DOKE-58401 format. One line per 10 residues: number of its first residue (from 1); their letters; for each residue x, y negated, z of N, C-alpha, C. Coordinates in steps of 0.001 Angstrom, whole numbers, plus 524288, in hexadecimal, padded with zeros to 5 digits. Layout:
N
NUM> A> X:Y:Z:X:Y:Z:X:Y:Z  ...
//
This chain:
121
1> MRKGQIKNVG> EF1FE:0B332:CA05A:EEE86:0B551:CA444:EF02E:0BAF8:CA559  EF0AD:0BC4A:CAA4D:EF1EB:0C1AC:CABA9:EED7B:0C545:CA9FE  EEEC5:0C9F7:CA8B5:EEACF:0CDC7:CA738:EE6E0:0CE5B:CABC5  EE1F0:0CDCD:CAA85:EDDD6:0CE73:CAE79:EDC98:0C988:CB17E  EDFE7:0C57D:CB126:EDEEE:0C0AF:CB408:EDB46:0BD3F:CB0DE  ED6C3:0BC03:CB31E:ED32D:0B88E:CB04F:ED1CC:0B3B7:CB379  ED30B:0B3A8:CB893:ED1AA:0AF2D:CBBCB:ED680:0AC09:CBD53  ED5D0:0A6E0:CBD42:ED9F5:0A333:CBEBB:EDF2A:0A463:CBC4C  EDF16:0A4E4:CB73C:EE3ED:0A5FB:CB44C:EE798:0A14A:CB4C3  EEC9F:0A283:CB4D3:EF094:09E9F:CB5E0:EF0BF:09A13:CB202
11> YLKERRRELR> EF01B:09B2F:CAD07:EF0A5:096EE:CA923:EEC4C:092CD:CA999  EE834:093D8:CAC9C:EE405:09004:CAD53:EE473:08D46:CB29F  EE88D:08E64:CB5A2:EE903:08C3D:CBADD:EE8F7:0863B:CBAE1  EEC2D:083E5:CB7B3:EEC77:07E31:CB791:EE745:07BB5:CB5E5  EE4B7:07E1B:CB213:EDFB6:07C05:CB034:EDB9C:07C82:CB489  EDB97:080DD:CB767:ED7DA:0816E:CBBCC:ED8D7:07D34:CBFD8  EDDC0:07C4D:CC110:EDF3A:0785E:CC4F6:EDD67:072F5:CC325  EDE3A:071D8:CBE28:EDCA0:06CCC:CBBEF:ED6A9:06C2D:CBC57  ED3CC:07032:CBAEA:ECE1F:06FDE:CBB3B:ECC30:06F35:CC0DA  ECEA4:071CB:CC498:ECD28:07142:CCA0D:ECE30:06BC6:CCC08
21> SNLTPAEAAM> ED220:06946:CC9E4:ED373:063EA:CCB84:ECFFB:05FD8:CC8F6  ECD30:06159:CC4D8:EC9F8:05DAF:CC1D5:EC47B:05FD2:CC112  EC1EA:06129:CC54A:EBC91:06322:CC4EF:EB8E9:05EF2:CC2EC  EB4F4:0609F:CC001:EB0E4:05CF7:CBE7E:EADB5:05BB2:CC364  EAA95:05780:CC34A:EA758:0564B:CC7D8:EA3B4:05AE0:CC959  EA18D:05D77:CC58D:E9E1B:061F5:CC6AD:EA12E:0667A:CC92B  EA5D4:0678E:CC712:EA91E:06BAF:CC956:EAAA9:06A69:CCEDD  EAC0F:06561:CCFD5:EAD9F:063CB:CD528:EA8FA:06465:CD8EA  EA456:062E8:CD73B:E9FB9:0637A:CDA90:E9E9A:0692B:CDBAA  E9EE8:06C70:CD7B5:E9DF8:0720D:CD86C:EA21A:07477:CDBEB
31> WKILQNSKLD> EA6FB:072DD:CDB40:EAB22:07527:CDE62:EAA71:073DF:CE42D  EA875:06F3D:CE56A:EA768:06DDC:CEAE0:EA37D:071BA:CED49  E9FF7:073B4:CEA2F:E9BFD:0775A:CEBFF:E9E41:07CED:CEC61  EA191:07E59:CE897:EA35D:083BA:CE83E:EA852:084E0:CEB58  EAB95:080E9:CEC33:EB091:081F0:CEEB2:EB011:083E0:CF44D  EB3F2:08699:CF60E:EB41E:088A0:CFB6D:EAF64:08C28:CFCBA  EAD76:08EE5:CF8E4:EA92B:092A6:CF98E:EA44E:09021:CFBF2  EA35B:08B24:CFA9D:E9EDF:08854:CFCC9:E99A1:08A4F:CFAC1  E9990:08C87:CF624:E949E:08E5A:CF3EA:E9383:093DE:CF5F7  E90EA:09435:CFA41:E8F2B:09928:CFC8E:E93A6:09D16:CFD4D
41> GHKFRRQHSI> E985A:09B05:CFE43:E9CC6:09E65:CFF5D:E9F80:0A0AB:CFA9A  E9DF7:09F1C:CF5F9:EA062:0A134:CF11F:EA52E:09E25:CEF9E  EA967:0A0F4:CEE7F:EAE47:09E6E:CED03:EAE49:09D48:CE71A  EAFB5:0987E:CE5E1:EB036:096DD:CE073:EB5AE:094B5:CDF8A  EB76D:09529:CDABE:EBC34:092CD:CD8F1:EBAD4:08EC9:CD4B9  EBE0C:08AEB:CD429:EBD1C:08714:CCFF0:EC171:08759:CCC06  EC01C:0864F:CC724:EC3D3:08659:CC2D7:EC718:08B6C:CC2E9  EC455:08FA8:CC2A5:EC6A2:094E6:CC2D0:EC704:096F4:CBD4F  ECB44:09988:CBBF4:ECBB2:09B9C:CB694:ECA6C:0A15E:CB66C  EC7B0:0A2B0:CB24B:EC656:0A80F:CB0F9:EC7A2:0A8A6:CAB2D
51> ENYIVDFYCP> ECB55:0AC19:CAA07:ECD98:0AC92:CA4C8:ECF7E:0A72A:CA32A  ECDF5:0A53D:C9E92:ECFC2:0A01E:C9CC3:ECC29:09BAB:C9E57  EC85B:09CCC:CA186:EC471:098E4:CA2F9:EC563:096E4:CA87C  EC485:091E1:CA93B:EC485:08FB1:CAE7E:EBEE4:08E4A:CAFB8  EBCC4:090DA:CB3B3:EB75A:09003:CB525:EB71A:08BE5:CB982  EB2C6:08912:CB9BE:EB240:084F1:CBD9C:EB245:0872B:CC325  EAEEB:08B13:CC42A:EAE8B:08D73:CC941:EADE6:09359:CC8AD  EAFFD:0962B:CCC79:EAFD4:09BD5:CCC3E:EAF0D:09E11:CD1B5  EAB3E:0A195:CD241:EAA65:0A46F:CD722:EAC41:0AA09:CD643  EB0C6:0AB90:CD870:EB2EF:0B0C6:CD77B:EAF53:0B540:CD93B
61> AAKLVIELDG> EACEA:0B4B7:CDDC1:EA9B6:0B8F7:CDFD5:EA51F:0BA41:CDC59  EA2EB:0B636:CD9C2:E9E61:0B6F9:CD66B:E9FD0:0B745:CD09F  EA4DB:0B688:CCF62:EA69B:0B616:CC9EA:EA33E:0B218:CC70A  EA273:0AD9E:CC983:E9F18:0A989:CC784:EA25B:0A4E0:CC5CF  EA17A:0A32A:CC10C:EA3F9:09E83:CBEC3:E9FD5:09A2C:CBE77  EA14F:0958B:CC02F:E9DD1:090FA:CBFBE:EA07A:08CE8:CBC6A  E9DBA:08B30:CB863:E9FB8:0871F:CB4D8:E9C25:0826F:CB528  E9E82:07DD0:CB5A9:E9B9E:078E2:CB587:E9CCD:0763E:CB075  E98B4:074DF:CAD99:E9940:072D0:CA848:E97AD:06D1B:CA800  E9B3B:069F6:CA5E5:E9A2F:06473:CA4ED:E98EF:0637E:C9F23
71> EVHNNPIANQ> E9935:05EA4:C9DA2:E97F0:05D09:C984B:E9B46:05FBC:C9437  EA01D:060F1:C9580:EA39D:0635E:C91BD:EA184:06894:C8FB2  E9DFC:06AEF:C92A6:E9BCA:07007:C9122:E9702:06F75:C8D83  E9557:06AC0:C8C92:E9098:069CC:C8969:E91AF:0692A:C83AC  E943A:06D0A:C8160:E94F6:06D10:C7BAF:E955B:072B5:C79F0  E943B:073BC:C7506:E9407:07935:C7321:E991F:07C37:C73E0  E9D88:079BF:C7328:EA283:07C85:C73B7:EA36E:07E07:C795E  EA27F:07A74:C7CF6:EA32D:07B91:C8287:E9F47:07FB5:C8441  E9A85:07F70:C8242:E969E:0836A:C8392:E984F:088D2:C81CE  E9A85:08939:C7D36:E9C62:08E44:C7B3C:EA0F4:0903C:C7E82
81> NDYERDEQLK> EA490:08CB8:C7FCA:EA903:08E3F:C831B:EA745:09018:C8866  EA380:08D48:C8AB1:EA161:08ED8:C8FD1:E9ECF:0943B:C8F7C  E9BDF:09501:C8B5B:E9933:09A1A:C8A99:E9D29:09E81:C8A45  EA13A:09DD6:C8702:EA52C:0A1F0:C865F:EA820:0A2FF:C8B7A  EA952:09ECA:C8E3A:EABF2:09F48:C934B:EA89B:0A241:C972F  EA395:0A0AE:C9778:E9FE3:0A34B:C9B1C:E9F4F:0A906:C99BB  E9EFD:0AA42:C94C6:E9E71:0AFA6:C9321:EA346:0B2E8:C9499  EA7E2:0B0BD:C93F2:EACA8:0B37D:C956C:EACD3:0B454:C9B56  EAB6F:0B05C:C9E5A:EAB62:0B0F4:CA406:EA763:0B510:CA5CB  EA2E7:0B4FF:CA33A:E9EDA:0B901:CA47A:EA0EF:0BE70:CA301
91> YLGYKVLRFE> EA393:0BEDD:C9E9F:EA5CF:0C3D4:C9D0B:EA9AA:0C5E4:CA111  EAC66:0C250:CA39F:EB035:0C3BF:CA799:EADA8:0C4DF:CACF3  EA886:0C429:CAD34:EA5AF:0C57E:CB1F9:EA44A:0C0E4:CB579  EA4D4:0BC27:CB388:EA39A:0B780:CB6A4:E9E08:0B596:CB55B  E9B7C:0B34A:CB93B:E9696:0B081:CB85B:E9817:0AADD:CB77E  E957A:0A83C:CB3E6:E96C1:0A2D8:CB2B6:E91E4:09F7B:CB342  E9248:09B51:CB67C:E8E26:09779:CB6F2:E902E:09245:CB4EF  E8CEC:08FA4:CB1D0:E8E44:08A6D:CAFE0:E8A3E:08688:CB196  E8BFF:08214:CB366:E88A5:07DCE:CB500:E8A8C:078CD:CB297  E86F1:07576:CB0E1:E8875:07053:CAF1D:E8A27:06D2F:CB3DF
101> NKLVFEHTEF> E8DED:069B2:CB323:E8FDF:06685:CB770:E8B8B:063AF:CBA51  E87D4:0618A:CB760:E83BA:05E7B:CB9EB:E8066:061B8:CBDB1  E8002:066DD:CBCC7:E7D12:06A30:CC064:E7FA9:06A5F:CC5AF  E84C5:06A25:CC5DA:E87A2:06A51:CCACF:E85ED:065BE:CCE46  E84F7:0612A:CCBE0:E8372:05C8E:CCECA:E7D8F:05BF8:CCF77  E7AA1:05D5B:CCB6D:E74F5:05C58:CCB9C:E71C4:060E2:CCDDA  E73C5:065A8:CCD6F:E70F6:06A39:CCF5D:E74B7:06DF5:CD219  E7775:06BF1:CD5DB:E7B6B:06EED:CD8B2:E7937:073E7:CDB0B  E74B8:07395:CDD82:E726E:07831:CE009:E713D:07C73:CDC1B  E6F56:07B06:CD783:E6E4F:07EF1:CD35C:E7372:081AA:CD1DB
111> VLDTILQHVS> E779A:07E9C:CD124:E7CB2:080D7:CCF9D:E7E84:08498:CD3EB  E7E57:082F0:CD8CD:E8044:08628:CDD16:E7CE1:08B12:CDDD5  E77C1:08A79:CDD3D:E7458:08F1E:CDDA8:E7594:09305:CD95E  E7683:0911C:CD4A5:E77C8:0948F:CD046:E7CDF:09770:CD151  E80D0:094A1:CD330:E85D5:096F5:CD473:E852B:09B25:CD8AF  E8235:099D4:CDCCD:E8167:09D7B:CE10B:E7EA2:0A272:CDF3D  E7AEB:0A1EE:CDB99:E784E:0A69D:CD984:E7C33:0AA37:CD6DE  E8017:0A7F9:CD444:E83D2:0AB27:CD146:E883E:0AD57:CD4AD  E89B8:0AAA6:CD8E9:E8DD1:0ACBF:CDC3C:E8B9F:0B0DB:CDFED  E868C:0B0C5:CE0AA:E8416:0B474:CE444:E8275:0B985:CE1AA
121> T> E82C6:0B9D5:CDC7D:E812D:0BE93:CD9C5:E85D3:0C1CB:CD815
//
């Protein structure tokens, strides 16, 4: 990693590309809403890397990270890893929102309202 470079580092390029090609159903549904600045004109990126982490969605203007969590996150080790990751991203100045995958499908308006509250502040 070049000194000072923390976003979209080269060594994660292939992994980012792979993740973009294999979105989960929740990620694909969310991307349809976020892509092309459809959410109130806010630009989002998907599978964007920050330091050693690849985040699901990122809004550069708001420094907002959105993570969608499936069943794989429902264990103590994953919870600890998510916590440490979120704390490091917050330390770097990013806001982090986490939603369970089922919320994207069952309570879409709640998810979008929450995102809009954070990109607008």
